[in-house]
C-alpha positions as semicolon CSV with decimal commas, in nm:
position;residue;x (nm);y (nm);z (nm)
1;M;7,519;11,939;6,626
2;P;7,454;12,289;6,767
3;P;7,483;12,319;7,144
4;H;7,119;12,420;7,189
5;S;6,974;12,138;6,983
6;P;6,657;12,000;7,150
7;S;6,788;11,647;7,095
8;D;7,086;11,715;7,322
9;R;6,926;11,885;7,621
10;S;7,108;11,838;7,945
11;N;6,963;11,634;8,229
12;I;7,242;11,744;8,460
13;A;7,032;11,994;8,660
14;A;6,760;11,736;8,730
15;L;7,017;11,471;8,823
16;R;7,196;11,721;9,048
17;E;6,869;11,801;9,226
18;I;6,795;11,430;9,274
19;A;7,142;11,399;9,432
20;H;7,059;11,699;9,657
21;L;7,366;11,889;9,541
22;T;7,413;12,258;9,469
23;Q;7,600;12,366;9,157
24;R;7,893;12,460;9,383
25;Q;7,899;12,119;9,553
26;L;7,884;11,938;9,220
27;A;8,156;12,163;9,076
28;D;8,380;12,083;9,373
29;Q;8,327;11,708;9,329
30;V;8,391;11,717;8,954
31;G;8,685;11,957;8,970
32;V;8,537;12,231;8,753
33;T;8,392;12,576;8,818
34;E;8,034;12,649;8,914
35;T;8,002;12,836;8,582
36;T;8,101;12,518;8,398
37;I;7,824;12,326;8,576
38;A;7,574;12,601;8,487
39;N;7,686;12,590;8,123
40;W;7,652;12,211;8,112
41;E;7,308;12,227;8,269
42;Q;7,192;12,481;8,013
43;G;7,345;12,294;7,719
44;R;7,582;12,580;7,639
45;S;7,893;12,363;7,637
46;G;8,002;12,006;7,688
47;M;7,704;11,837;7,524
48;E;7,908;11,747;7,216
49;W;8,161;11,566;7,438
50;I;7,892;11,374;7,621
51;A;7,737;11,268;7,289
52;R;8,077;11,173;7,138
53;L;8,186;10,970;7,436
54;T;7,848;10,798;7,458
55;R;7,883;10,694;7,093
56;L;8,243;10,583;7,158
57;C;8,138;10,365;7,452
58;R;7,857;10,214;7,249
59;A;8,090;10,140;6,954
60;L;8,349;9,982;7,184
61;N;8,086;9,808;7,398
62;C;8,227;9,952;7,718
63;V;8,151;10,199;7,994
64;L;8,315;10,539;8,030
65;S;8,557;10,431;8,302
66;D;8,693;10,157;8,070
67;L;8,838;10,425;7,840
68;I;9,116;10,529;8,076
69;E;9,333;10,390;8,349
70;V;9,542;10,564;8,609
71;S;9,910;10,479;8,615
72;S;10,104;10,418;8,934
73;T;10,222;10,780;8,911
74;G;9,861;10,906;8,891
75;E;9,879;10,988;8,521
76;L;9,571;10,923;8,306
77;M;9,639;10,678;8,028
78;P;9,400;10,606;7,740
79;R;9,279;10,250;7,682
80;I;9,089;10,333;7,363
81;M;9,336;10,168;7,124
82;G;9,324;9,836;7,309
83;L;8,945;9,840;7,319
84;R;8,929;9,928;6,949
85;E;9,173;9,651;6,858
86;Q;8,978;9,396;7,069
87;R;8,676;9,477;6,854
88;Q;8,889;9,446;6,539
89;L;8,811;9,798;6,426
90;T;9,042;10,030;6,239
91;Q;9,068;10,394;6,341
92;R;8,875;10,481;6,026
93;Q;8,592;10,236;6,103
94;L;8,559;10,363;6,458
95;A;8,571;10,725;6,344
96;E;8,293;10,661;6,092
97;Q;8,078;10,486;6,355
98;I;8,092;10,776;6,596
99;S;8,106;11,067;6,348
100;V;8,454;11,201;6,422
101;T;8,775;11,210;6,218
102;E;9,050;10,949;6,219
103;T;9,279;11,218;6,358
104;T;9,045;11,259;6,654
105;I;9,062;10,885;6,725
106;A;9,442;10,890;6,693
107;N;9,466;11,186;6,932
108;W;9,240;11,015;7,186
109;E;9,445;10,696;7,165
110;R;9,770;10,885;7,221
111;G;9,624;11,091;7,504
112;R;9,668;11,416;7,313
113;S;9,309;11,523;7,371
114;G;8,992;11,404;7,534
115;L;9,135;11,256;7,853
116;E;9,036;11,557;8,061
117;W;8,677;11,525;7,933
118;I;8,665;11,156;8,013
119;E;8,794;11,224;8,363
120;R;8,545;11,510;8,418
121;L;8,252;11,305;8,296
122;I;8,349;11,005;8,511
123;R;8,355;11,236;8,814
124;L;8,022;11,388;8,708
125;C;7,858;11,046;8,672
126;V;7,995;10,935;9,010
127;A;7,872;11,252;9,180
128;L;7,527;11,220;9,021
129;N;7,510;10,840;9,056
130;C;7,421;10,801;8,689
131;Q;7,546;10,663;8,361
132;L;7,693;10,878;8,083
133;E;7,386;10,839;7,861
134;D;7,166;10,976;8,142
135;L;7,327;11,318;8,113
136;I;7,147;11,416;7,792
137;D;6,809;11,351;7,635
138;S;6,894;11,219;7,294
139;P;6,740;10,938;7,089
140;E;7,089;10,842;6,972
141;T;7,216;10,797;7,328
142;A;6,909;10,637;7,484
143;M;6,993;10,288;7,598
144;P;6,735;10,040;7,721
145;G;6,814;9,869;8,048
146;S;6,691;9,766;8,387
147;R;6,785;10,096;8,555
148;P;6,497;10,341;8,605
149;S;6,478;10,612;8,343
150;L;6,538;10,975;8,430
151;A;6,164;11,039;8,396
152;E;6,094;10,766;8,653
153;L;6,354;10,909;8,891
154;L;6,206;11,258;8,853
155;H;5,859;11,124;8,922
156;Q;5,976;10,930;9,228
157;T;6,154;11,232;9,374
158;Q;5,900;11,493;9,267
159;V;6,177;11,698;9,097
160;K;6,073;11,897;8,793
161;P;6,336;11,918;8,517
162;R;6,450;12,268;8,418
163;L;6,415;12,341;8,050
């Protein structure tokens, strides 16, 4: 999906404003640059990772923080294989469900790629007090629940989303 697709617009700017954070403050909390935050807010980069990881969490019936654990030495370790096996899915089945390759799943499970994105997005969600699916407006990531929607939060706080 192209980065500027209207179905994957970022809600990050609106969520940041609700949290009363500047781009610099959010960047410091997440461990990225202010430019990275600006790019995420404008949908220039990162949206594909948010969409992928949202689909992965949905397929594994878990939340983002379930995908990794921190070892006693502080190293990030993937938990994706265990979650996949608990759901009795093969790498191929999971890959097909979330529209990635089997190689991508294998790399995630071995910690060869993706861990830094998971860590960044966990920090982003913590800083913005939101769930992963709240970061983008996408019919494929919308999840019903008891939490107020982004539109309700924006209305309550009188914050206008930037388009």
